Structure formats: C-alpha cells, structure tokens
N, C-alpha and C positions, 0 to 999 in steps of 0.2 A: 625466337623458336625454330627448331630443327623437325622437317617430315621425312618421312621414309616413303617413298614413291617407286614404283616399276615402271620400266619403259614399256611402250605399248606395243614396239616390235616382238614383245615376247622372249626377250633378251633373260628375264626374270629375276636379272641382279639388282639387289634395290641401289639408290641412287640419290644422295643427297639433295635437297632443295632446301632452301634457306629461305623462310617467310618473316618478314618482320612482325611482331604481334602489333595491333592496333589498338589504341586505346581510344576508345569512344566516350566523348563527353566531357573529358580531362576534369581535372582538379580531384579532390577528394570526395568519396560517395557520401559522406555525411555532408555536405553543403548542397546535396541536391533534393531539397526538399527540406519541408518542415515536420517537427513531430508537436503533436498537441494532446496534454494531459488533461481530461478532466477533473474537476472539483471531487467527483465522488470516487475516482481511483486514489486520490492521495488521502481521502479521508478512510479509505479501508483499510490502507496502509498503516496510516497513524494508529486507527482504532485496533487492528491487529498487535500492534506493536506495542501502544500501552497497555494492553490486558494481560501481555505476557510478563509484565512487570511485580513480582512478589508484593502484596500490601494492597494492590487496586483488586478493591471486591468487584465492583459495576462501573460501567460507564452509563453517562446522562444522567438527567436529574430526577426528582422523584415523579414527575407526570409522564415522561418519556419512558421511564422504566416499568411505571404500571400500564400504559399503553402497550411497549413491547410484550411484555408478558403475557398480555391478553393475546397478543399477534400471533406468539409463540404456540398458544396452546388452539389455535384456528387449526384443521387438517391442511396442511401443504403451508404452512407458515414458517418460517424459519428466523433464526437469531441475527438481529441488524448488527453487524460489526459496525456501522458508521453512526450509531446511536452515542450520542454526547462529543461528536467530533465535527467542527466547522473548518473547512478549508477555504481559504482564497488562492487561487493560481494563476500566476503571470507565465510569460513567455520564458523565464528563467531564474524566478523565484517563487517561493509561497510561502503561506504564513498561516499558522493552525490557532484554533482555538480549542481545549478539552474541556468536558466536565466530566471529572471522576468521584466515585465513592469509594474511599479507604477502609480497609480491616484497621477495627480498635487495637490501639496498643503499637501501632506502628509509628514511625516518625513521619510526619504529613510531611516535613520538607526533603526527607532522604528520598521518598517514594517519589514526590514531585521533580526533584533531579534525576532520578532514573529513568522516569517517564519521558522525562524531557530528553535525556540522552538518546535514550532507546528510538524514540520516535523521529528525533533528528537522522540519527543514524541509518534509519531503515527506509525513510522517504529520499533521503539524498544518494541512498545507493541503489534504490529501485528507480529513481525517476532522474536522476541528475539533476533535480531542481536546487537549488540553494534555500534552505529552510532559516528564513529571516528571524522569525519568531516562534515560539509555542508557549501560547498562554494557558495557564493551568488552574481552573477552578475545583476546590475541593467542594462539593455539595451536600457532603453527607459522611457521617462515619456508621459503617456497619458495625454492631453489638453481636457479641457470638450467640447470644439469645435470641437475637431476633429472626423472626422466619420470613422468608423472602417474601415478597406483597405477591398474594395471589388471589383473584378474585373469587370468589364463592360460585362454585359450580350453580346452575340454574337447576337443574334437575339431581335429584337424592335418589 
C-alpha cells in the first residue's frame, strides 16, 4: 500500500512512503466463527418454496389448517408459512418432512417431485446446508367445489 504524505518542513511536495498492509488474524474470514441456522429458518424457506409449486393447494393436515384458519381471522394474526413443515437441522445437513394438500386432477407424483426439487434448491441456495432428504406426505386432495374450511362466525 502506498500513501502520499507531505513533509513537515513546509516544502509542500508530496513524498511517497511505503507501508506494508498488515493482515490481522490470518486465514480465511469464513473460518473465524460459526454460523448456526435455526430449524424455524429452514422451515420457513421450505414452506415458501413448497407453496410456489403449481398444484399445491395448502400445507399441513386438516387440524393444523383449521387451527391456522382460525388464527388468521384473529386481528393481528398472520398466515403461518411453517404450517406442514418440520425440519431437523445439523451443522452441515438438514432433513425435512412436509405435509401438503394437492389440487384435484394434478399428478401427485409430479407435484411431489416438483416440491422436492424446489425445496432442495431453495434451502441449499439460501443456507448452504446439504438437504439429505425431503419426505412428502399428501394428506388431502382439494376438490374444486369444496369451500375453504372456515369456522362459523359467533356473531351474526
């Protein structure tokens, strides 16, 4: 590294002084500490990636969807992106279990394969973890004429 300095005697002419760049700590910065990723982070990424696949109607089993629908109706409640997703996260690997509801008429094998691909790509890209398995359970098929399960309002 080269710095421009002026002499204190007032000559005003710049002089070159050479200083060596000092590298503190040595080694690759990525080896200076540890990054941990919570299960919930991986579950959110996987949930969002699974919902992006055409043919996936919803995530989670019947009870969790009903409970989630009620939670969404409460003021301040929000949609849970982790519903139907369970992750086990280690230091370098993760495994995922997903429960999905597919739309009637789609190929369940094709949808499951697309979900698996999308989830693996998203989780590995965003976390750097190796996804060792993505287990998918299809818990229901959504029929076109079915209404969304919504609880009856208490007040008419």
